[in-house]
Rosetta silent file (secondary structure, phi, psi, omega in degrees, C-alpha in Angstrom):
SEQUENCE: XXXXXXXXXXXXXXXXXXXXXXXXXXXXXXXXXXXXXXXXXXXXXXXXXXXXXXXXXXXXXXXXXXXXXXXXXXXXXXXXXXXXXXXXXXXXXXXXXXXXXXXXXXXXXXXXXXXXXXXXXXXXXXXXXXXXXXXXXXXXXXXXXXXXXXXXXXXXXXXXXXXXXXXXXXXXXXXXXXXXXXXXXXXXXXXXXXXXXXXXXXXXXXXXXXXXXXXXXXXXXXXXXXXXXXXXXXXXXXXXXXXXXXXXXXXXXXXXXXXXXXXXXXXXXXXXXXXXXXXXXXXXXXXXXXXXXX
SCORE:     score description
SCORE:     0.000 S_00000001
   1 L     0.000  126.744 -179.949  -22.222  -20.186   43.409 S_00000001
   2 L   -62.137  140.676 -175.489  -25.974  -20.819   43.681 S_00000001
   3 L   -81.597  -40.391 -173.253  -27.573  -20.938   40.250 S_00000001
   4 L   -68.809  136.171  176.758  -31.068  -19.762   41.114 S_00000001
   5 L   -86.381  116.065 -173.505  -31.655  -16.036   41.078 S_00000001
   6 L  -109.371  -14.347 -171.572  -33.408  -15.287   44.378 S_00000001
   7 E  -127.293  145.249  175.518  -33.072  -11.504   44.737 S_00000001
   8 E  -127.385  129.796 -179.230  -34.144   -8.458   42.751 S_00000001
   9 E   -97.655  130.173  178.326  -32.692   -4.979   43.308 S_00000001
  10 E  -115.452   98.641  175.213  -35.008   -1.992   42.751 S_00000001
  11 E   -68.128  119.424 -176.422  -33.136    1.336   42.483 S_00000001
  12 E  -141.209   40.247 -176.844  -35.694    3.848   43.772 S_00000001
  13 L  -103.736   -3.249 -176.517  -33.704    6.807   45.065 S_00000001
  14 L   -64.498  159.595 -174.066  -34.265    9.200   42.136 S_00000001
  15 L   -86.350  -18.259  178.682  -35.968   12.543   42.706 S_00000001
  16 L    65.351   37.635 -175.464  -38.634   12.293   40.001 S_00000001
  17 H   -63.412  -23.853 -179.227  -38.258   15.932   38.945 S_00000001
  18 H   -66.399  -16.964 -177.703  -40.105   15.254   35.656 S_00000001
  19 H  -109.856   15.677  174.790  -43.312   14.826   37.643 S_00000001
  20 L   -63.933  144.899    4.462  -43.146   17.930   39.812 S_00000001
  21 L   -84.343   -3.015 -175.849  -45.245   19.170   41.575 S_00000001
  22 L   -58.908  -29.715 -174.971  -46.804   15.700   42.050 S_00000001
  23 L   -99.149   14.150 -179.575  -43.486   14.350   43.371 S_00000001
  24 L   -63.943  -40.926 -177.352  -42.740   17.227   45.731 S_00000001
  25 L  -121.458    3.246  175.760  -43.920   15.242   48.754 S_00000001
  26 L  -138.587  148.768 -178.238  -44.314   11.710   47.411 S_00000001
  27 L   -66.915  144.671  179.363  -41.974    9.391   45.539 S_00000001
  28 H   -63.114  -28.055 -179.920  -42.570    9.080   41.767 S_00000001
  29 H   -63.642  -17.038 -178.616  -42.510    5.289   42.259 S_00000001
  30 H   -97.945    0.135  175.414  -45.794    5.670   44.184 S_00000001
  31 L   -64.658  132.273 -175.322  -47.673    7.511   41.403 S_00000001
  32 E   -84.210  137.586  165.206  -50.572    5.234   40.458 S_00000001
  33 E  -102.720  111.717 -168.305  -51.144    3.741   37.036 S_00000001
  34 L    61.512  -93.119 -178.201  -54.890    3.063   37.255 S_00000001
  35 L  -133.736   16.328  179.028  -54.960    1.833   40.895 S_00000001
  36 E  -127.968  137.677  176.492  -51.460    0.456   41.549 S_00000001
  37 E   -62.287  149.613 -179.693  -48.256    2.423   42.186 S_00000001
  38 H   -47.279  -46.540 -172.958  -45.669    2.207   39.398 S_00000001
  39 H   -66.513  -26.354 -178.994  -43.269    0.242   41.600 S_00000001
  40 H   -68.375  -30.663  176.849  -45.849   -2.444   42.401 S_00000001
  41 H   -61.341  -41.459  179.918  -45.998   -3.463   38.731 S_00000001
  42 H   -69.324  -40.490 -179.839  -42.258   -4.215   38.869 S_00000001
  43 H   -64.214  -42.569  179.081  -42.505   -6.012   42.215 S_00000001
  44 H   -66.129  -34.692  177.086  -45.346   -8.205   40.916 S_00000001
  45 H   -63.256  -42.680  177.927  -43.292   -8.955   37.797 S_00000001
  46 H   -61.868  -44.285 -179.215  -40.411  -10.154   39.997 S_00000001
  47 H   -62.261  -45.136 -179.543  -42.800  -12.246   42.064 S_00000001
  48 H   -71.820  -10.627  175.948  -44.401  -13.824   38.974 S_00000001
  49 L   -95.322   -0.339  177.253  -40.884  -14.579   37.725 S_00000001
  50 L    97.505   13.680 -179.925  -40.135  -16.609   40.844 S_00000001
  51 L  -111.843  125.093 -177.848  -38.274  -13.984   42.889 S_00000001
  52 L  -112.535  -12.103 -178.861  -39.564  -13.167   46.372 S_00000001
  53 E   -98.027  111.894 -175.847  -36.638  -11.299   47.912 S_00000001
  54 E  -108.787  130.422  175.676  -36.790   -7.619   47.000 S_00000001
  55 E  -114.101  113.710  179.586  -34.029   -5.124   47.818 S_00000001
  56 E   -95.420  125.183  174.154  -35.163   -1.514   47.551 S_00000001
  57 E   -98.773  104.146 -174.844  -32.447    1.112   47.175 S_00000001
  58 E  -113.080  177.156  178.337  -34.193    4.214   48.488 S_00000001
  59 L  -138.847 -166.413  179.144  -33.306    7.742   49.492 S_00000001
  60 L   -58.802  141.241  175.149  -34.701   10.602   51.491 S_00000001
  61 L    76.597   18.030 -177.054  -38.448   11.109   51.292 S_00000001
  62 L  -110.519   16.674 -174.216  -39.161    7.567   50.126 S_00000001
  63 H   -64.847  -21.459  178.586  -40.833    6.213   53.280 S_00000001
  64 H   -61.320  -32.378  178.799  -44.164    5.900   51.408 S_00000001
  65 H   -65.976  -45.986 -179.595  -42.606    2.972   49.481 S_00000001
  66 H   -62.454  -42.793  179.696  -41.686    1.219   52.732 S_00000001
  67 H   -63.139  -37.398 -176.582  -45.168    1.857   54.154 S_00000001
  68 H   -62.678  -40.752 -177.673  -46.809    0.518   50.983 S_00000001
  69 L   -93.303    9.642  178.753  -45.117   -2.872   51.205 S_00000001
  70 L  -101.662  171.045  176.617  -45.533   -3.078   54.989 S_00000001
  71 L   -77.804  135.647  177.578  -48.488   -4.289   57.055 S_00000001
  72 L  -113.016   93.276 -174.982  -51.039   -1.540   57.780 S_00000001
  73 H   -60.304  -43.936 -176.466  -52.784   -2.631   60.989 S_00000001
  74 H   -61.591  -46.587 -177.625  -55.149    0.356   61.167 S_00000001
  75 H   -66.018  -42.391 -178.622  -56.304   -0.005   57.565 S_00000001
  76 H   -65.533  -39.415  179.026  -56.692   -3.791   57.841 S_00000001
  77 H   -63.218  -44.035 -178.843  -58.659   -3.460   61.091 S_00000001
  78 H   -62.365  -48.114 -178.244  -60.937   -0.873   59.521 S_00000001
  79 H   -64.952  -38.181 -179.531  -61.594   -2.951   56.389 S_00000001
  80 H   -66.671  -44.197 -177.177  -62.197   -6.093   58.454 S_00000001
  81 H   -65.910  -24.399  179.748  -64.616   -4.360   60.830 S_00000001
  82 L   -96.272    4.752  176.370  -66.572   -3.039   57.821 S_00000001
  83 L    70.976   20.193 -179.147  -66.696   -6.479   56.192 S_00000001
  84 L   -88.912   74.659 -173.036  -64.736   -5.346   53.094 S_00000001
  85 H   -67.427  -35.498 -178.798  -63.070   -8.714   52.505 S_00000001
  86 H   -65.788  -43.676  178.249  -62.120   -8.118   48.862 S_00000001
  87 H   -67.183  -37.222  178.978  -60.251   -4.896   49.700 S_00000001
  88 H   -61.668  -41.558  179.210  -58.660   -6.559   52.720 S_00000001
  89 H   -63.165  -38.942  179.177  -57.320   -9.337   50.469 S_00000001
  90 H   -64.479  -46.147 -177.901  -55.776   -6.753   48.113 S_00000001
  91 H   -65.862  -43.160  178.184  -54.075   -4.903   50.987 S_00000001
  92 H   -60.060  -44.681 -174.714  -52.905   -8.179   52.600 S_00000001
  93 H   -55.270  -36.444 -176.999  -51.579   -9.446   49.290 S_00000001
  94 H   -65.441  -48.550 -175.671  -49.096   -6.587   48.962 S_00000001
  95 H   -79.955  -24.530 -177.479  -47.350   -7.141   52.293 S_00000001
  96 H   -80.763  -24.344 -165.576  -47.651  -10.944   52.233 S_00000001
  97 L   -78.444  -20.232 -172.184  -46.246  -11.596   48.778 S_00000001
  98 L  -140.965  160.784  168.723  -42.610  -10.574   49.237 S_00000001
  99 E  -102.986  120.764 -178.496  -39.705  -10.149   51.643 S_00000001
 100 E  -114.773  134.224  169.564  -38.421   -6.593   51.319 S_00000001
 101 E  -123.180  156.382 -173.386  -35.212   -5.130   52.649 S_00000001
 102 E  -125.461  142.299  172.551  -34.108   -1.538   52.260 S_00000001
 103 E  -136.761  143.496 -176.168  -30.768    0.179   51.825 S_00000001
 104 E   -93.613  138.616  168.435  -30.291    3.944   51.484 S_00000001
 105 L  -106.552  104.692 -170.333  -28.494    5.661   48.644 S_00000001
 106 L   -67.164  -35.291  176.577  -27.609    8.957   50.323 S_00000001
 107 L  -124.384  143.084  178.239  -26.680   10.732   47.093 S_00000001
 108 L   -78.623   89.856 -176.664  -28.089   10.018   43.622 S_00000001
 109 L  -109.994   35.388  174.504  -24.771    9.060   42.023 S_00000001
 110 L    98.907  162.323 -178.363  -26.054    6.983   39.134 S_00000001
 111 H   -62.735  -40.249  179.466  -27.577    3.580   38.531 S_00000001
 112 H   -59.989  -41.434  179.673  -24.248    1.813   39.035 S_00000001
 113 H   -64.126  -40.148  179.635  -23.892    3.419   42.471 S_00000001
 114 H   -62.813  -43.330  178.899  -27.418    2.330   43.406 S_00000001
 115 H   -64.538  -39.559  178.684  -26.637   -1.276   42.441 S_00000001
 116 H   -62.365  -35.409  179.175  -23.375   -1.101   44.395 S_00000001
 117 H   -60.785  -25.686 -177.128  -25.283    0.008   47.504 S_00000001
 118 L   -88.720    0.392 -170.732  -27.125   -3.331   47.383 S_00000001
 119 H   -59.104  -39.719 -179.287  -23.943   -5.457   47.277 S_00000001
 120 H   -64.462  -38.470 -178.833  -23.977   -6.414   50.978 S_00000001
 121 H   -77.143  -27.837  178.488  -27.596   -7.573   50.784 S_00000001
 122 H   -76.578  -47.788 -178.253  -27.050   -9.420   47.503 S_00000001
 123 L    74.750 -157.748 -174.473  -23.857  -11.201   48.531 S_00000001
 124 L   -91.016   60.624  177.757  -22.053  -13.669   46.237 S_00000001
 125 L  -147.426  158.796  178.006  -24.968  -14.736   44.076 S_00000001
 126 L   -66.081  154.713 -177.827  -26.629  -13.784   40.796 S_00000001
 127 E  -153.276  163.839  177.086  -29.404  -11.219   41.058 S_00000001
 128 E  -103.560  155.678  170.609  -31.864   -9.212   38.991 S_00000001
 129 E  -124.715  130.000 -178.680  -32.133   -5.441   38.655 S_00000001
 130 E  -123.434  121.096  173.677  -35.539   -3.907   37.896 S_00000001
 131 L   -94.564  109.166 -171.035  -36.025   -0.253   36.966 S_00000001
 132 L   -64.810  -22.235  177.310  -39.658    0.289   37.911 S_00000001
 133 L   -57.129  -31.131  176.813  -40.048    3.250   35.509 S_00000001
 134 E   -86.436  101.408  176.434  -40.116    0.648   32.733 S_00000001
 135 E   -91.876  119.332 -175.462  -43.536   -0.944   33.071 S_00000001
 136 E  -116.660  119.120  179.095  -43.585   -4.022   30.825 S_00000001
 137 E   -97.282  116.619 -175.355  -46.811   -5.761   29.915 S_00000001
 138 L  -150.440  148.795  179.790  -46.030   -9.283   28.711 S_00000001
 139 L   -63.416  -52.012  169.755  -47.656  -12.726   28.669 S_00000001
 140 L   -96.776  123.518 -176.733  -44.505  -14.260   30.194 S_00000001
 141 L   -48.889  140.192 -177.843  -43.045  -11.650   32.586 S_00000001
 142 H   -53.638  -44.206 -177.929  -40.039   -9.899   31.002 S_00000001
 143 H   -63.481  -37.493  177.052  -37.831  -10.847   33.961 S_00000001
 144 H   -62.350  -39.629  177.916  -38.844  -14.518   33.613 S_00000001
 145 H   -59.024  -45.274  179.460  -37.799  -14.377   29.947 S_00000001
 146 H   -64.729  -40.752 -178.318  -34.359  -13.067   31.005 S_00000001
 147 H   -63.337  -35.085  177.318  -34.018  -15.656   33.777 S_00000001
 148 H   -65.149  -39.535  177.772  -34.615  -18.445   31.261 S_00000001
 149 H   -67.927  -42.234  177.522  -31.786  -17.095   29.074 S_00000001
 150 H   -58.647  -43.391 -178.928  -29.559  -16.719   32.146 S_00000001
 151 H   -60.952  -29.138 -179.932  -30.319  -20.341   33.080 S_00000001
 152 H   -81.222  -47.269 -173.919  -29.094  -21.463   29.655 S_00000001
 153 H   -93.885  -18.102 -175.527  -25.911  -19.371   29.327 S_00000001
 154 L    52.473   44.748 -178.720  -25.116  -18.824   33.048 S_00000001
 155 L  -145.103  160.258  179.074  -23.949  -15.315   32.162 S_00000001
 156 L   -56.211  143.530 -179.673  -25.319  -11.772   32.625 S_00000001
 157 E  -133.586  131.752  177.053  -28.342  -10.934   30.437 S_00000001
 158 E  -111.486  144.795  174.439  -29.746   -7.484   29.611 S_00000001
 159 E   -81.708  135.221  175.720  -33.217   -6.743   28.221 S_00000001
 160 E  -132.413  159.172  172.627  -33.161   -4.855   24.916 S_00000001
 161 E  -147.129  154.836  176.697  -35.733   -3.553   22.456 S_00000001
 162 E   -76.723  134.542  175.496  -35.610   -1.884   19.074 S_00000001
 163 L  -127.629  158.240  178.032  -36.218    1.869   19.195 S_00000001
 164 L   -58.914  144.401 -177.019  -36.385    4.437   16.367 S_00000001
 165 H   -54.057  -33.671 -176.065  -32.914    5.640   15.294 S_00000001
 166 H   -77.482   -7.088  178.427  -33.730    9.229   16.345 S_00000001
 167 H  -116.375    3.875 -177.778  -34.370    8.241   19.971 S_00000001
 168 H   -64.674  -25.177 -178.556  -31.494    5.783   20.601 S_00000001
 169 H   -68.807   -6.440  174.644  -29.424    8.633   22.111 S_00000001
 170 H   -87.941   -4.603 -172.488  -31.721    8.504   25.174 S_00000001
 171 L  -125.523  174.288  162.359  -30.624    4.942   25.961 S_00000001
 172 E   -83.680  137.262 -179.750  -27.681    2.657   26.344 S_00000001
 173 E  -115.041  155.007  178.798  -27.153    0.915   22.968 S_00000001
 174 E  -115.673  145.512  167.522  -25.501   -2.418   22.244 S_00000001
 175 E  -103.937  117.507 -172.112  -23.132   -3.589   19.520 S_00000001
 176 E  -153.719  157.841  176.180  -23.944   -7.290   19.332 S_00000001
 177 E  -109.283  134.999 -179.978  -24.163  -10.374   17.158 S_00000001
 178 E   -68.946  146.912  179.880  -27.375  -12.423   17.005 S_00000001
 179 E  -126.236  134.027  177.137  -27.191  -15.998   18.239 S_00000001
 180 E   -68.821  130.848 -177.853  -29.549  -18.806   17.262 S_00000001
 181 E  -153.198  126.227  178.662  -31.424  -19.991   20.349 S_00000001
 182 L    52.876   39.989  176.239  -34.568  -22.127   20.656 S_00000001
 183 L    79.732    0.265  178.287  -35.322  -21.907   16.949 S_00000001
 184 E  -114.494  143.483 -177.497  -35.129  -18.082   16.898 S_00000001
 185 E  -114.871    5.469 -174.381  -32.252  -16.135   15.403 S_00000001
 186 E  -133.554   24.619  177.561  -33.196  -12.572   16.337 S_00000001
 187 E  -115.368  -35.785 -178.818  -33.904  -12.554   20.076 S_00000001
 188 E  -102.299  134.047  179.352  -30.617  -13.543   21.771 S_00000001
 189 E  -130.098  144.377  169.059  -27.449  -11.502   21.158 S_00000001
 190 E   -97.101  125.178 -172.544  -23.898  -11.831   22.371 S_00000001
 191 E   -80.522  132.607  175.259  -22.731   -8.319   23.252 S_00000001
 192 E   -97.804  -34.744 -179.755  -19.524   -6.979   21.725 S_00000001
 193 E  -160.519  160.385  177.035  -19.776   -3.466   23.208 S_00000001
 194 E  -130.760  140.440  178.506  -22.151   -1.090   25.025 S_00000001
 195 E  -129.066  124.418  179.054  -22.465    2.652   24.574 S_00000001
 196 E   -82.133  123.713  175.920  -24.310    4.898   27.012 S_00000001
 197 L    46.212   64.533 -179.242  -26.479    7.537   25.268 S_00000001
 198 L   -67.079  151.234  177.390  -24.679    7.502   21.879 S_00000001
 199 L   -66.267  149.037  178.111  -24.783   10.624   19.706 S_00000001
 200 L   -55.624  136.020 -179.309  -27.328   10.415   16.864 S_00000001
 201 L    87.567  -12.394 -179.131  -25.721    8.667   13.902 S_00000001
 202 L  -110.252    1.354 -178.139  -23.025    7.076   16.106 S_00000001
 203 L   -69.514  138.729  179.959  -25.089    4.325   17.739 S_00000001
 204 L   -69.776  -19.688  178.322  -23.823    0.800   17.034 S_00000001
 205 L  -165.441  179.723  174.283  -27.431   -0.409   16.576 S_00000001
 206 L  -104.671   23.026  176.003  -31.012    0.558   17.357 S_00000001
 207 E   -91.377  112.722 -176.258  -31.161   -2.024   20.167 S_00000001
 208 E   -99.826  142.304  176.825  -31.685   -0.084   23.398 S_00000001
 209 E   -78.128  128.848 -178.541  -31.041   -1.430   26.905 S_00000001
 210 E  -109.255  161.795 -170.308  -34.274   -1.452   28.915 S_00000001
 211 E   -73.150   52.235  171.412  -34.563   -1.554   32.729 S_00000001
 212 E  -139.308  127.057 -178.005  -34.302   -5.299   33.337 S_00000001
 213 E  -137.634  144.564  164.447  -30.988   -7.025   34.056 S_00000001
 214 E  -118.097  119.101 -171.697  -29.837  -10.396   35.370 S_00000001
 215 E  -121.793  158.422  175.225  -26.324   -9.907   36.727 S_00000001
 216 L  -106.117  158.775 -170.807  -23.637  -11.983   38.385 S_00000001
 217 L   -61.945  -16.456  178.306  -21.802  -10.825   41.529 S_00000001
 218 H   -60.663  -20.260 -178.849  -18.629   -9.950   39.552 S_00000001
 219 H   -59.402  -29.812 -179.333  -20.426   -6.744   38.541 S_00000001
 220 H   -64.965  -39.693  177.584  -19.630   -5.340   42.007 S_00000001
 221 H   -64.012  -40.885  179.069  -15.865   -5.611   41.380 S_00000001
 222 H   -65.487  -40.754  178.760  -16.350   -3.854   38.030 S_00000001
 223 H   -62.799  -36.628  177.932  -18.420   -1.099   39.653 S_00000001
 224 H   -73.670  -26.650 -174.442  -15.620   -0.570   42.181 S_00000001
 225 H   -83.509  -27.507 -173.773  -12.948   -0.606   39.465 S_00000001
 226 L   -81.690  157.819  175.167  -14.360    2.002   37.043 S_00000001
 227 L   -84.868  144.804  174.659  -13.941    5.745   37.314 S_00000001
 228 L   -60.110  148.622  178.246  -17.051    7.848   37.892 S_00000001
 229 L   -92.257 -149.150 -177.990  -18.363    9.584   34.772 S_00000001
 230 H   -63.158  141.317  179.357  -19.894   13.038   34.375 S_00000001
 231 H    70.141   15.293  179.311  -21.363   14.507   37.545 S_00000001
 232 H    72.253   13.624 -176.767  -19.493   11.898   39.628 S_00000001
 233 L   -82.386  143.434  175.496  -22.031    9.272   38.630 S_00000001
 234 L  -100.845  115.491 -174.663  -21.133    5.589   38.462 S_00000001
 235 L   -94.399  133.841  177.961  -22.778    4.136   35.386 S_00000001
 236 H   -63.026  -36.357  179.377  -23.878    0.524   35.205 S_00000001
 237 H   -59.809  -42.164  178.662  -23.175    0.520   31.452 S_00000001
 238 H   -62.319  -40.163 -179.873  -19.494    1.414   32.122 S_00000001
 239 H   -67.819  -36.173  178.213  -19.233   -1.421   34.649 S_00000001
 240 H   -66.657  -36.599  175.978  -20.770   -3.859   32.147 S_00000001
 241 H   -62.822  -41.898  179.167  -18.159   -2.787   29.561 S_00000001
 242 H   -63.120  -43.421 -179.355  -15.467   -3.472   32.143 S_00000001
 243 H   -67.033  -30.738 -177.537  -16.955   -6.882   32.914 S_00000001
 244 H   -61.586  -25.078  178.947  -17.200   -7.690   29.194 S_00000001
 245 L   -64.671  -29.911 -172.909  -13.404   -7.909   29.039 S_00000001
 246 L  -110.655  -11.552  179.147  -13.391  -10.985   31.248 S_00000001
 247 L  -158.454  153.945  179.917  -16.676  -12.749   30.499 S_00000001
 248 L   -69.713  147.036  174.803  -19.501  -12.928   27.917 S_00000001
 249 L  -129.314  138.640 -176.804  -22.644  -10.848   28.392 S_00000001
 250 E  -113.165  159.817  174.100  -25.873  -11.500   26.506 S_00000001
 251 E  -125.304  149.985  178.470  -28.861   -9.404   25.490 S_00000001
 252 E  -131.001  123.477  176.441  -32.408  -10.580   24.965 S_00000001
 253 E   -82.580   98.236 -171.017  -34.996   -8.810   22.797 S_00000001
 254 L   -70.571  159.890  174.852  -37.940   -9.519   25.073 S_00000001
 255 L   -97.637  128.768 -179.627  -41.529  -10.150   24.011 S_00000001
 256 L   143.875  176.617  179.843  -44.000   -7.621   25.394 S_00000001
 257 E  -111.142  128.823 -178.673  -44.926   -3.945   25.456 S_00000001
 258 E  -107.478  133.730  175.440  -42.784   -1.515   27.414 S_00000001
 259 E  -115.285  134.239  175.725  -44.047    1.818   28.753 S_00000001
 260 E   -88.871   90.145 -176.041  -41.688    4.507   30.003 S_00000001
 261 L   -78.679    0.629  175.087  -43.645    5.516   33.085 S_00000001
 262 L   -87.835    1.163 -177.882  -40.851    7.887   34.095 S_00000001
 263 L  -121.895  139.917 -173.996  -41.966   10.177   31.280 S_00000001
 264 H   -57.568  -46.246 -178.477  -45.302   12.049   31.322 S_00000001
 265 H   -65.643  -43.062  178.475  -46.422   10.872   27.896 S_00000001
 266 H   -62.000  -38.684  178.880  -45.308    7.279   28.604 S_00000001
 267 H   -62.565  -43.704  179.302  -47.132    7.407   31.951 S_00000001
 268 H   -65.928  -42.467  178.974  -50.353    8.530   30.243 S_00000001
 269 H   -61.630  -43.388  179.514  -50.053    5.826   27.565 S_00000001
 270 H   -61.787  -42.677 -179.098  -49.519    3.172   30.256 S_00000001
 271 H   -60.614  -47.676 -177.074  -52.559    4.437   32.194 S_00000001
 272 H   -67.524  -49.071 -173.431  -54.841    4.308   29.139 S_00000001
 273 H   -71.557  -37.383  177.940  -53.615    0.997   27.720 S_00000001
 274 H   -71.448  -32.244  176.092  -53.462   -0.886   31.026 S_00000001
 275 H   -66.998  -40.000 -179.837  -56.936    0.419   31.938 S_00000001
 276 H   -64.717  -26.222 -179.035  -58.274   -0.820   28.561 S_00000001
 277 L   -85.517   -5.300 -178.368  -56.893   -4.313   29.319 S_00000001
 278 L   -79.503  131.206 -178.289  -58.707   -4.508   32.650 S_00000001
 279 L   -67.604  -27.204 -177.775  -61.799   -6.747   32.585 S_00000001
 280 L   -84.531  -22.238 -174.941  -63.537   -4.503   35.157 S_00000001
 281 L  -116.135  -28.407 -169.723  -62.747   -1.179   33.428 S_00000001
 282 H   -51.485  -50.418 -176.757  -61.867   -1.926   29.809 S_00000001
 283 H   -59.035  -61.537 -179.465  -65.394   -2.012   28.381 S_00000001
 284 H   -60.265  -35.668 -178.365  -66.829    1.199   29.866 S_00000001
 285 H   -68.580  -40.184  178.398  -63.510    3.054   29.429 S_00000001
 286 H   -60.688  -44.643  179.842  -63.307    2.052   25.748 S_00000001
 287 H   -61.327  -41.625  178.423  -66.884    3.341   25.215 S_00000001
 288 H   -59.682  -47.675 -178.198  -65.960    6.616   26.926 S_00000001
 289 H   -63.021  -38.482  179.530  -62.874    7.083   24.729 S_00000001
 290 H   -63.038  -30.931 -177.766  -64.877    6.333   21.563 S_00000001
 291 L   -80.221   -9.076 -179.173  -67.295    9.074   22.501 S_00000001
 292 L   -73.859  140.516  174.622  -64.631   11.757   22.790 S_00000001
 293 L   -88.685  107.022 -175.666  -64.438   14.345   20.007 S_00000001
 294 L  -109.231    0.000    0.000  -60.757   14.320   19.133 S_00000001
């Protein structure tokens, strides 16, 4: 089995109902944070982590995603003829940086089902899963951090972060023991169990699973073996529990700031904070914010 992780799966078939009416005719993955669509942040993270093969799991009404990562001859011709070389480089960069393939998820039957749809394109090799709603700002890309842990243990690795006890029921939570690794004793965990959306007070920890995974191809057998949960959905967490019976799975408490861009408040926070970090916008935007009467 090849060791290097070469492919990243992006489940992008969800309806984005939380952002209606903005998402009535465009995918939520294409909503811009400052001047880049949400999904491009995730794609750039994969690229900066050393992964160039992107598998998008899309659904109906998602053709804008395909267009965004494709070559736009008309736009490029227009920019070139007007001498706008800087804009041309930005547009070129998007389509040049990655190889993208697409597979359709005809019904939204859960994250596990979306990952399963990518099995033919992934094949018998380890791969990453990136949930673009989780925009993670980090010095070393979050996915790169996970890949380094995968390279050491050669086993599946999930990204986790501490969340307040009263919000853990919105996530998958892990029951895990910390493992000393690279001089740190509180970043790597060996997972004992996983619980999807635990009831308040019943969570095994306040370590929540965040939308970055490095998985091995055995996950496909587990996804096929488990029974669908509520609403006929196939949950990735259930498949990971199934896989845990036969092999170790690790979690990594990544370094960086995570924004939930699938939530209106999280989306606004990401917009403000990422704009403030921009060298071209940060200064004037900070001055504007300081001048607001709040």
